[in-house]
RODO-2510 file (C-alpha; in nm, 4 decimals, decimal comma):
residues 450
     n   res          X          Y          Z
     1     v   -25,2953   -20,3185     9,0803
     2     l   -25,3216   -19,9419     9,0576
     3     v   -25,0993   -19,7931     8,7940
     4     q   -25,0532   -19,4141     8,8014
     5     v   -25,0685   -19,2723     8,4543
     6     h   -24,9667   -18,9224     8,3912
     7     g   -25,0885   -18,7087     8,0895
     8     q   -24,9223   -18,4064     7,9554
     9     g   -25,0940   -18,0843     7,9217
    10     g   -25,0140   -17,8112     7,6657
    11     v   -24,9025   -18,0688     7,3712
    12     k   -25,0129   -17,9481     7,0422
    13     f   -25,0880   -18,2235     6,8080
    14     q   -25,0324   -18,1676     6,4375
    15     n   -25,0616   -18,4251     6,1414
    16     w   -24,7608   -18,4708     5,9095
    17     a   -24,8852   -18,2260     5,6394
    18     k   -24,9618   -17,9636     5,9091
    19     t   -25,3115   -17,9345     5,7690
    20     y   -25,4903   -18,0228     6,0617
    21     g   -25,3916   -18,0027     6,4411
    22     s   -25,5704   -18,0089     6,7954
    23     s   -25,4665   -17,9234     7,1432
    24     p   -25,5628   -18,2361     7,3443
    25     e   -25,6394   -18,1498     7,7208
    26     l   -25,4105   -18,4515     7,8095
    27     y   -25,1632   -18,6349     7,5906
    28     f   -25,0534   -18,9949     7,7136
    29     q   -24,7834   -19,2337     7,5842
    30     p   -24,8734   -19,5411     7,7731
    31     t   -24,6191   -19,8398     7,7951
    32     s   -24,8855   -20,1207     7,9001
    33     v   -25,2413   -20,2478     7,8648
    34     e   -25,2937   -20,1459     8,2228
    35     e   -25,2080   -19,7910     8,1695
    36     i   -25,4423   -19,7768     7,8790
    37     r   -25,7133   -19,9028     8,0896
    38     e   -25,6561   -19,6535     8,3514
    39     i   -25,6695   -19,3852     8,0853
    40     l   -26,0095   -19,5111     7,9718
    41     d   -26,1417   -19,5143     8,3305
    42     m   -26,0093   -19,1554     8,3868
    43     a   -26,1923   -19,0491     8,0633
    44     r   -26,5056   -19,2177     8,1672
    45     q   -26,5126   -19,0466     8,5237
    46     r   -26,4305   -18,6933     8,3735
    47     d   -26,6895   -18,7520     8,0695
    48     k   -26,4082   -18,7080     7,8051
    49     r   -26,3286   -18,8716     7,4852
    50     v   -26,0245   -19,0731     7,3714
    51     k   -25,8461   -19,0524     7,0455
    52     v   -25,5588   -19,3007     6,9703
    53     v   -25,2778   -19,1881     6,7237
    54     g   -24,9738   -19,3505     6,5661
    55     g   -24,7402   -19,1816     6,3229
    56     g   -24,9875   -18,9026     6,2657
    57     h   -24,9692   -18,9332     5,8837
    58     s   -25,3256   -18,9070     5,7907
    59     p   -25,3950   -18,5853     5,5873
    60     s   -25,7424   -18,5329     5,7465
    61     d   -25,8679   -18,4572     6,0865
    62     i   -25,9401   -18,8261     6,1819
    63     a   -25,6870   -18,8202     6,4693
    64     c   -25,7745   -18,4806     6,6205
    65     t   -25,9313   -18,4330     6,9527
    66     d   -25,9360   -18,1639     7,2357
    67     d   -26,0050   -18,4067     7,5062
    68     f   -25,7447   -18,7105     7,5770
    69     m   -25,4987   -18,8397     7,3163
    70     i   -25,3054   -19,1465     7,3319
    71     q   -25,0013   -19,1982     7,1221
    72     m   -24,8904   -19,5505     7,0864
    73     g   -24,5365   -19,5097     7,0197
    74     k   -24,4101   -19,6778     7,3277
    75     m   -24,5998   -19,9914     7,2499
    76     n   -24,3704   -20,0852     6,9732
    77     r   -24,2548   -20,4366     7,0234
    78     v   -24,2315   -20,7335     6,7861
    79     l   -24,4109   -21,0142     6,9956
    80     k   -24,3892   -21,3023     6,7828
    81     v   -24,2452   -21,4341     6,4555
    82     d   -24,3946   -21,7633     6,3320
    83     k   -24,1361   -21,8906     6,0701
    84     e   -24,3649   -22,1900     5,9655
    85     k   -24,6759   -21,9757     5,8890
    86     q   -24,4646   -21,6723     5,7943
    87     q   -24,6812   -21,4705     6,0232
    88     v   -24,5533   -21,1740     6,2682
    89     t   -24,7415   -21,0350     6,5600
    90     v   -24,6372   -20,6803     6,6669
    91     e   -24,7882   -20,4271     6,9052
    92     g   -25,0047   -20,1572     6,7437
    93     g   -24,7668   -19,8606     6,7817
    94     i   -24,4517   -20,0142     6,6265
    95     f   -24,3268   -19,8040     6,3304
    96     l   -24,3151   -20,0009     6,0027
    97     s   -23,9513   -19,9028     5,9461
    98     d   -23,8473   -20,0838     6,2544
    99     l   -24,0674   -20,3970     6,1483
   100     n   -23,9245   -20,3963     5,8031
   101     v   -23,5552   -20,4377     5,9434
   102     e   -23,6746   -20,7090     6,1986
   103     l   -23,8641   -20,8996     5,9219
   104     s   -23,5580   -20,9159     5,7139
   105     k   -23,3558   -21,0466     5,9889
   106     h   -23,5797   -21,3681     5,9688
   107     g   -23,5911   -21,3515     5,5871
   108     l   -23,9548   -21,2309     5,5549
   109     a   -24,1211   -20,9187     5,4156
   110     l   -24,4695   -20,7870     5,3891
   111     a   -24,6059   -20,8718     5,0352
   112     n   -24,7219   -20,5221     4,9893
   113     w   -24,6612   -20,1847     5,1484
   114     g   -24,7378   -19,8200     5,1250
   115     a   -24,5067   -19,5250     5,0424
   116     v   -24,4170   -19,4447     5,4210
   117     s   -24,2570   -19,6296     5,6937
   118     e   -24,3109   -19,3805     5,9740
   119     w   -24,6393   -19,5035     6,0581
   120     a   -24,7922   -19,7560     6,2940
   121     p   -24,9990   -20,0650     6,1991
   122     a   -25,2921   -19,9920     6,4010
   123     g   -25,3351   -19,6629     6,1987
   124     v   -25,2233   -19,7993     5,8723
   125     i   -25,5268   -20,0541     5,8770
   126     g   -25,7587   -19,8278     6,0510
   127     t   -25,7552   -19,5822     5,7664
   128     g   -25,7510   -19,8365     5,4756
   129     t   -25,4029   -19,7436     5,3643
   130     h   -25,3143   -19,8997     5,0212
   131     n   -25,0196   -19,9335     4,7750
   132     t   -25,0806   -20,0716     4,4064
   133     g   -25,1025   -20,3942     4,2493
   134     i   -25,4100   -20,5696     4,1124
   135     k   -25,3319   -20,9114     4,2717
   136     h   -25,2830   -20,7431     4,6032
   137     g   -25,5529   -20,5790     4,8221
   138     i   -25,5398   -20,2781     5,0566
   139     l   -25,2885   -20,3372     5,3305
   140     s   -25,5588   -20,4431     5,5809
   141     t   -25,5940   -20,7716     5,3822
   142     q   -25,2691   -20,8949     5,5061
   143     v   -25,4018   -20,8851     5,8631
   144     v   -25,4843   -21,2409     5,9848
   145     a   -25,5626   -21,1520     6,3598
   146     l   -25,5786   -20,8696     6,5949
   147     t   -25,6541   -20,7847     6,9561
   148     l   -25,8881   -20,5080     7,0636
   149     l   -25,9109   -20,3293     7,4032
   150     t   -26,2879   -20,2103     7,3943
   151     a   -26,4227   -19,9167     7,5946
   152     s   -26,5362   -20,1402     7,8817
   153     g   -26,1648   -20,2592     7,9197
   154     e   -26,2244   -20,5950     7,7771
   155     i   -25,9798   -20,7498     7,5384
   156     l   -26,1388   -20,9212     7,2399
   157     e   -25,9134   -21,1654     7,0053
   158     c   -26,0327   -21,1270     6,6522
   159     s   -25,9706   -21,3296     6,3554
   160     e   -26,1659   -21,5112     6,0619
   161     s   -26,2488   -21,7785     6,3391
   162     i   -26,2917   -21,5924     6,6436
   163     n   -26,5170   -21,2801     6,6698
   164     a   -26,5422   -21,2925     6,2778
   165     d   -26,7898   -21,0090     6,2554
   166     i   -26,5760   -20,7721     6,4818
   167     f   -26,2638   -20,8975     6,2689
   168     q   -26,4140   -20,7667     5,9492
   169     a   -26,5039   -20,4304     6,1128
   170     a   -26,1753   -20,3901     6,2921
   171     r   -25,9463   -20,4515     5,9889
   172     l   -26,0608   -20,1045     5,8792
   173     h   -26,1773   -19,9593     6,2062
   174     l   -26,1371   -19,5795     6,1825
   175     g   -26,0090   -19,5592     6,5450
   176     c   -26,3777   -19,5930     6,6629
   177     l   -26,4129   -19,9507     6,7989
   178     g   -26,1300   -19,9634     7,0725
   179     v   -25,7673   -19,9466     7,1073
   180     v   -25,5875   -20,1952     6,8791
   181     l   -25,3189   -20,3445     7,0861
   182     t   -25,1658   -20,6198     6,8626
   183     v   -25,1819   -20,6998     6,4974
   184     t   -25,0844   -21,0273     6,3128
   185     f   -24,9562   -21,0064     5,9567
   186     q   -24,9153   -21,2626     5,6965
   187     c   -24,5769   -21,2314     5,5518
   188     v   -24,3800   -21,3604     5,2414
   189     p   -24,0281   -21,4594     5,2069
   190     q   -23,8083   -21,1717     5,1514
   191     f   -23,7764   -21,0542     4,8055
   192     h   -23,6001   -20,7839     4,5867
   193     l   -23,7975   -20,5573     4,3456
   194     h   -23,6937   -20,4228     4,0069
   195     e   -23,8206   -20,1025     3,9347
   196     v   -23,8670   -19,9573     3,5860
   197     a   -24,0082   -19,6147     3,5100
   198     f   -24,0483   -19,4923     3,1641
   199     p   -24,2363   -19,2328     2,9825
   200     s   -24,5553   -19,2679     2,7883
   201     t   -24,8824   -19,0954     2,7026
   202     l   -25,2088   -19,0887     2,8775
   203     t   -25,3885   -19,2099     2,5496
   204     e   -25,1471   -19,5116     2,5224
   205     v   -25,1811   -19,6178     2,8920
   206     l   -25,5629   -19,6042     2,9162
   207     d   -25,5888   -19,7742     2,5822
   208     h   -25,3734   -20,0659     2,6970
   209     l   -25,4720   -20,0701     3,0625
   210     d   -25,5180   -20,4351     3,0810
   211     d   -25,1802   -20,5233     2,8986
   212     h   -25,0111   -20,3080     3,1736
   213     l   -25,1965   -20,4552     3,4653
   214     k   -25,0790   -20,8057     3,3241
   215     r   -24,7418   -20,7246     3,2626
   216     s   -24,6274   -20,5859     3,5936
   217     q   -24,7210   -20,6959     3,9498
   218     y   -24,7076   -20,3475     4,1150
   219     f   -24,7868   -20,1248     3,8304
   220     r   -24,8983   -19,7633     3,8762
   221     f   -24,8634   -19,4416     3,6667
   222     l   -24,8308   -19,0831     3,7351
   223     w   -25,0301   -18,8360     3,4910
   224     f   -24,9061   -18,4925     3,4582
   225     p   -25,2018   -18,2851     3,4419
   226     h   -25,2453   -18,0079     3,1567
   227     s   -25,0406   -18,2471     2,9238
   228     e   -25,0648   -18,5827     2,7799
   229     n   -24,7350   -18,6973     2,9679
   230     v   -24,7257   -19,0191     3,1845
   231     s   -24,4686   -19,1941     3,3758
   232     v   -24,5402   -19,5624     3,3897
   233     i   -24,3825   -19,7444     3,6995
   234     y   -24,3389   -20,1139     3,6918
   235     q   -24,2327   -20,2959     3,9877
   236     d   -24,1627   -20,6578     3,9984
   237     p   -23,9994   -20,9152     4,2033
   238     t   -23,6559   -21,0239     4,0887
   239     n   -23,3618   -21,2796     4,1709
   240     k   -23,0896   -21,0331     4,0910
   241     a   -22,9789   -20,8704     4,4381
   242     g   -22,9371   -20,4797     4,4274
   243     p   -22,8746   -20,2254     4,4964
   244     t   -22,8044   -20,0961     4,1606
   245     r   -22,9384   -19,7619     4,0716
   246     l   -22,8703   -19,7463     3,6939
   247     h   -22,9214   -19,3767     3,6573
   248     p   -22,8064   -19,1104     3,7635
   249     p   -22,4526   -19,2343     3,8164
   250     s   -22,2949   -19,0547     4,1292
   251     s   -22,4577   -18,9812     4,4623
   252     s   -22,3768   -18,6006     4,4130
   253     a   -22,5636   -18,5983     4,0865
   254     s   -22,8500   -18,7752     4,2199
   255     w   -22,8817   -18,5348     4,5295
   256     l   -22,8654   -18,2501     4,2697
   257     w   -23,1495   -18,3886     4,0814
   258     d   -23,3587   -18,5219     4,3583
   259     y   -23,3288   -18,2249     4,5637
   260     a   -23,2002   -17,9145     4,4157
   261     v   -23,4188   -17,9479     4,1187
   262     g   -23,6964   -18,1994     4,2213
   263     y   -23,7503   -18,0337     4,5464
   264     y   -23,6043   -17,6627     4,5920
   265     l   -23,6664   -17,5447     4,2285
   266     l   -24,0025   -17,7145     4,2136
   267     e   -24,1105   -17,5390     4,5261
   268     f   -23,9869   -17,2043     4,4203
   269     l   -24,1682   -17,2284     4,0898
   270     l   -24,4840   -17,3559     4,2569
   271     w   -24,4667   -17,0524     4,5006
   272     i   -24,4413   -16,8152     4,1974
   273     s   -24,7139   -16,9894     4,0389
   274     t   -24,9621   -16,8943     4,3137
   275     f   -24,9308   -16,5242     4,1689
   276     v   -24,9570   -16,6478     3,7940
   277     p   -25,1495   -16,9922     3,8002
   278     s   -25,1074   -17,0357     3,4304
   279     l   -24,7320   -17,1304     3,5063
   280     v   -24,8589   -17,4529     3,6487
   281     c   -24,9218   -17,6062     3,2982
   282     w   -24,5749   -17,5032     3,1994
   283     i   -24,4143   -17,6294     3,5368
   284     n   -24,5951   -17,9952     3,5035
   285     r   -24,4553   -18,0193     3,1404
   286     f   -24,1053   -17,8902     3,2308
   287     f   -24,0448   -18,1278     3,5220
   288     f   -24,1816   -18,4219     3,3135
   289     w   -23,9037   -18,3265     3,0567
   290     l   -23,6528   -18,2852     3,3359
   291     l   -23,6985   -18,5688     3,5565
   292     f   -23,9330   -18,8324     3,3975
   293     s   -23,8745   -18,8365     3,0254
   294     s   -23,6052   -19,0938     3,0325
   295     r   -23,6132   -19,4624     3,1326
   296     v   -23,4909   -19,5262     3,4970
   297     e   -23,3980   -19,8580     3,6582
   298     n   -23,3476   -19,9512     3,9993
   299     i   -23,3212   -20,2776     4,2097
   300     a   -23,3417   -20,3009     4,6011
   301     i   -23,5010   -20,4789     4,8695
   302     s   -23,8746   -20,4665     4,8429
   303     y   -23,9593   -20,2282     5,1150
   304     k   -23,6776   -19,9907     4,9789
   305     i   -23,8769   -19,9663     4,6573
   306     f   -24,2146   -19,9500     4,8025
   307     n   -24,1014   -19,6534     5,0167
   308     y   -24,1330   -19,3097     4,8368
   309     e   -24,0209   -19,0034     5,0134
   310     c   -24,3274   -18,7626     5,0401
   311     r   -24,1284   -18,4365     5,0671
   312     f   -24,3819   -18,1652     5,0412
   313     k   -24,6537   -18,0548     5,2773
   314     q   -24,9646   -18,1048     5,0600
   315     h   -25,3355   -18,1413     5,0425
   316     v   -25,4442   -18,4763     4,8883
   317     q   -25,7719   -18,6696     4,7891
   318     d   -25,7602   -19,0305     4,6858
   319     w   -26,0864   -19,2160     4,5869
   320     a   -26,1331   -19,5600     4,4897
   321     i   -26,3388   -19,6224     4,1757
   322     p   -26,4455   -19,9590     4,0002
   323     i   -26,1442   -20,0518     3,7769
   324     e   -26,3504   -20,0466     3,4703
   325     k   -26,4192   -19,6796     3,5148
   326     t   -26,0586   -19,5678     3,5057
   327     k   -26,0446   -19,4538     3,1598
   328     e   -26,3705   -19,2767     3,1546
   329     a   -26,2955   -19,0924     3,4875
   330     l   -25,9404   -18,9807     3,4057
   331     l   -26,0654   -18,8438     3,0695
   332     e   -26,3229   -18,6589     3,2388
   333     l   -26,0895   -18,5076     3,4781
   334     k   -25,8636   -18,3970     3,1734
   335     a   -26,1410   -18,2469     3,0023
   336     a   -26,2539   -18,0725     3,3027
   337     l   -25,9181   -17,9049     3,3563
   338     e   -25,9097   -17,8289     2,9690
   339     n   -26,2466   -17,6356     3,0104
   340     n   -26,1587   -17,4441     3,3129
   341     p   -25,8270   -17,2570     3,2268
   342     k   -25,8445   -17,1179     3,5566
   343     m   -25,8425   -17,4364     3,7574
   344     v   -25,4916   -17,5651     3,7887
   345     a   -25,3574   -17,8962     3,9094
   346     h   -25,0232   -18,0014     4,0517
   347     y   -24,8477   -18,2930     3,9274
   348     p   -24,8809   -18,5832     3,9608
   349     v   -25,2128   -18,7549     3,9608
   350     e   -25,1078   -19,0924     4,0819
   351     v   -25,3169   -19,3841     3,9582
   352     r   -25,2861   -19,7118     4,1425
   353     f   -25,4936   -20,0407     4,1548
   354     a   -25,6037   -20,2725     4,4259
   355     r   -25,7970   -20,6109     4,4460
   356     g   -26,1494   -20,6356     4,5776
   357     d   -26,2141   -20,7654     4,9346
   358     e   -26,4602   -20,8390     5,2088
   359     i   -26,3624   -20,5814     5,4537
   360     w   -26,6771   -20,3934     5,5447
   361     l   -26,5587   -20,0347     5,5061
   362     s   -26,2949   -20,0907     5,2570
   363     p   -26,3120   -19,8823     4,9655
   364     c   -26,2369   -20,1748     4,7632
   365     f   -26,5294   -20,3798     4,9139
   366     q   -26,6293   -20,6449     4,6639
   367     r   -26,4770   -20,4773     4,3630
   368     d   -26,1432   -20,4570     4,2199
   369     s   -26,0647   -20,0754     4,2279
   370     c   -25,8596   -19,8017     4,0812
   371     y   -25,7319   -19,5493     4,3132
   372     m   -25,6903   -19,1739     4,1791
   373     n   -25,4978   -18,9666     4,3928
   374     i   -25,4895   -18,5901     4,3273
   375     i   -25,2458   -18,3429     4,5049
   376     m   -25,2026   -17,9694     4,5461
   377     y   -24,8755   -17,8749     4,7149
   378     r   -24,8276   -17,6035     4,9655
   379     p   -24,4939   -17,4306     4,8555
   380     y   -24,3330   -17,2945     5,1898
   381     g   -24,6515   -17,3758     5,3758
   382     k   -24,8649   -17,1328     5,1580
   383     n   -25,2155   -17,2561     5,0657
   384     v   -25,2929   -17,2817     4,6977
   385     p   -25,6408   -17,2297     4,5911
   386     r   -25,7815   -17,5632     4,5354
   387     l   -26,1561   -17,5626     4,5989
   388     n   -26,2621   -17,6029     4,2374
   389     y   -26,0476   -17,8774     4,1418
   390     w   -26,1333   -18,0611     4,4686
   391     l   -26,5101   -18,0466     4,3974
   392     t   -26,4660   -18,1171     4,0258
   393     y   -26,2723   -18,4330     4,1078
   394     e   -26,5183   -18,5300     4,3871
   395     g   -26,7957   -18,4890     4,1342
   396     i   -26,6298   -18,7285     3,8696
   397     m   -26,5548   -18,9824     4,1503
   398     k   -26,9130   -18,9731     4,2888
   399     k   -27,0506   -19,0067     3,9572
   400     h   -26,8551   -19,3221     3,8897
   401     g   -26,9399   -19,4870     4,2278
   402     g   -26,6225   -19,3938     4,3950
   403     r   -26,5459   -19,4223     4,7664
   404     p   -26,3007   -19,1862     4,9363
   405     h   -25,9938   -19,2926     5,1134
   406     w   -26,0745   -19,2760     5,4878
   407     a   -25,7494   -19,0815     5,6030
   408     k   -25,7679   -18,8091     5,3188
   409     a   -25,9730   -18,5049     5,2913
   410     h   -26,3431   -18,5467     5,1440
   411     s   -26,6766   -18,3875     5,2179
   412     c   -26,8762   -18,6956     5,2572
   413     t   -27,1263   -18,7698     5,5492
   414     r   -27,3329   -19,0586     5,6739
   415     k   -27,5695   -19,0409     5,3849
   416     d   -27,3008   -19,1012     5,1414
   417     f   -27,1448   -19,3848     5,3233
   418     e   -27,4787   -19,5609     5,3598
   419     k   -27,5007   -19,5617     4,9765
   420     m   -27,1366   -19,6566     4,9167
   421     y   -27,1050   -19,9300     5,1666
   422     p   -27,3449   -20,2201     5,1482
   423     a   -27,2109   -20,3393     5,4885
   424     f   -27,2191   -19,9938     5,6541
   425     p   -27,5130   -20,0674     5,8964
   426     k   -27,3270   -20,3774     6,0079
   427     f   -27,0255   -20,1669     6,0957
   428     c   -27,2537   -19,9244     6,2847
   429     s   -27,4102   -20,1912     6,4898
   430     v   -27,0800   -20,3345     6,5930
   431     r   -26,9273   -19,9885     6,6744
   432     e   -27,2347   -19,9262     6,9098
   433     k   -27,2084   -20,2450     7,0815
   434     l   -26,8428   -20,1936     7,1432
   435     d   -26,8564   -19,8297     7,2050
   436     p   -27,2179   -19,7493     7,3361
   437     t   -27,1262   -19,3967     7,4914
   438     g   -26,9080   -19,2755     7,1896
   439     i   -26,5739   -19,2544     7,3876
   440     f   -26,3704   -19,3037     7,0894
   441     l   -26,5606   -19,0474     6,8499
   442     n   -26,4553   -18,7019     6,7478
   443     a   -26,5643   -18,4412     6,5013
   444     y   -26,4361   -18,6307     6,1887
   445     l   -26,6245   -18,9648     6,3004
   446     e   -26,9604   -18,7738     6,3997
   447     k   -26,9835   -18,6723     6,0359
   448     v   -26,9305   -19,0505     5,9352
   449     f   -27,1871   -19,1870     6,1792
   450     y   -27,4498   -18,9133     6,2554
***
């Protein structure tokens, strides 16, 4: 059957943070496997490369191309819900916001989820997206099967028992093994989460890290650079049904705090601080006092608590280090900021935890890990100097055996990855077998593999 596929020209692709973009020669939104095969054939004939994108949330150029771009948003169905096994099979392009609603109709949920819902499963697993919880792995660990359309047009079913090697590669695939058509997730019965946030100090949290990790299933903390201030966040399953937001009382008050203060005032002050960098220390302390110094509780269905609104356009780095290095690395970062008064860091530094796994390119490969996410906002789209901070942070992370989050900005190349990942050569040989001509490569991936 010949399917006519039409690509759009003149489409400008930009990632969510607007930090990277590209102008693909042709932009496709296929609705079937046949159409994707046609696109791959056309790319082969014209000697073009192909990049597949979902929600475009990656804060790096991992999804950019000037050749052909396939956006999977129209391949977004729930294909099967297996209530007995508590598994769901979806097309690679479904938005998680839609999947969450569908799962709750069946009384199911994902055991762990990240901060955003406007993204597609194929991209989420492809970049090693994670949340927090030392009993929980990165989100790819919830995948029990997937199907992959390879460069040659063949469809491979992959799981622990079929194509097991390709499965361990494809659960974190970087978009370079083929087009992920379907993903099967292991779910759990639907649950509510009780979230408690309370103030603490960096010394307290680092000295009692094990206690915090034992005390709460989804524990994370936010450190406010240039201070000792920390906001500790516990999230735990509860039998009480929500939603009760125990503070602040009315919705207009909550709008006032969340937006007027937490967004507009912050953005304005950060913009001023681009002229007077020493203000950043004051801003971090002021906002901690304003928004994070009292205890806040909240109960809601799990995915509403996991979701966190990322309001600002931002630059981020997020590396995983062995969990036992958490205290040392964070104190080094703090000391570096204290010793370089010119180097400023926006709040928060978000510290999260994940269980070790066996996925070849997972930053948590064979070790329980601490993720340390640093951020620099772009008030009104303005770039804030961050190079010193970035390089200092990367230096500390590398020194402690860190591995960067694949979707976020980093300066690593193949040499680094060969040191970081024992299974890197295995991944490379699977990639070369599945995509011998490199049709799925782009500039970002060339730095990884060459």
